[in-house]
N, C-alpha and C positions, 0 to 999 in steps of 0.2 A: 233379236235380229229377225227380219222377215225375209222369206225366200219364196219365189214363185217358180213352180216347175211346170213346164208345158209337156203334156202327155196325151197320147191317144189311148183311151182306156181299153181298146180291143187289140192293141198291138203288143206282142210279147217283148219286143225290143224296148218299148217305152216302160214296160213293167220292170225289166232288168235295170234300166237307168234310174227309175224312181226308187227302187229298193236300195240301190247303191247310194243314191243321194240321201235317203233317210238314214242309212247307217253312218254316212259321213257327218250328217247333222247331229246325230246322237253322240258321235265321238267328239265333235266340236263342243257340244254342251258339257260333256264329261270333263274335257280338258280346260275349258274356260269358265264354266259355271253359267254361261249365258245361254238361255233357251233359244231354239230356232223354231219360229212359227212358219210352217210350210203350207203354202196355198197352191192349189192345182188349177191349171187352166187347160182348156181343150185346144188341141191342135191335131191336124192330120199329118201322118208321117209318110211322105212319098218315098217310094223306092226302098222299102224295108229290106233288111238283109235276109239271107236264106235262113231256114229253120236250123240248119246245122251250125251256122255262125252264132245265132242267138243262144242255142243250147250250150255251145262252147263258152260263150261269155258268161252265161248263168253259172255254169259249172265252176269257173274260175272264182266266182264270188260266193260259192256255196249256196246258190239259189236253186231250189227244186223247180224244174220246169218240164212239163209234159206236153210237148207240141203235138203229139198224136191225138190228143183230145180237144184241141182248139176248135171252137165253132166260129166260122166266119160270121161277123156281125157288123152292123152299121154303127160307127162311133157316135154319130149325131143322136140317134135314139138312146144310146147308152148314157150320154151326157145329159140329155133331157131327163131321164129317169133319176140320175144322181143329183141333179139340181133340184128336182121336185122333192126328193127324199130329204135333202139338206134343209130346204125351206119349210118342210112340213114338221120337222123336229124329230127328236129321238123316239118318241112314242110310235110314230108312223113307220120309222125305219125298221 
């Protein structure tokens, strides 16, 4: 099975959602024996929830999240770097 997840790599809420999805995909694979191939696509998340809401959602899912050390960044540049690393191969990564 193939799944595409749309995330903003600099958004904490997207991180929580992608970790939850990866866990659900792993559970699906365990239960059915069918692997899930996850692909990621870039998107911008408008109107992100507050830091308190993200931390609460992360805590429910047992995800460690430290919002005090988040550095604001442009997701476009982050996706460019990730795309370049993927295209360059594991040796460059």
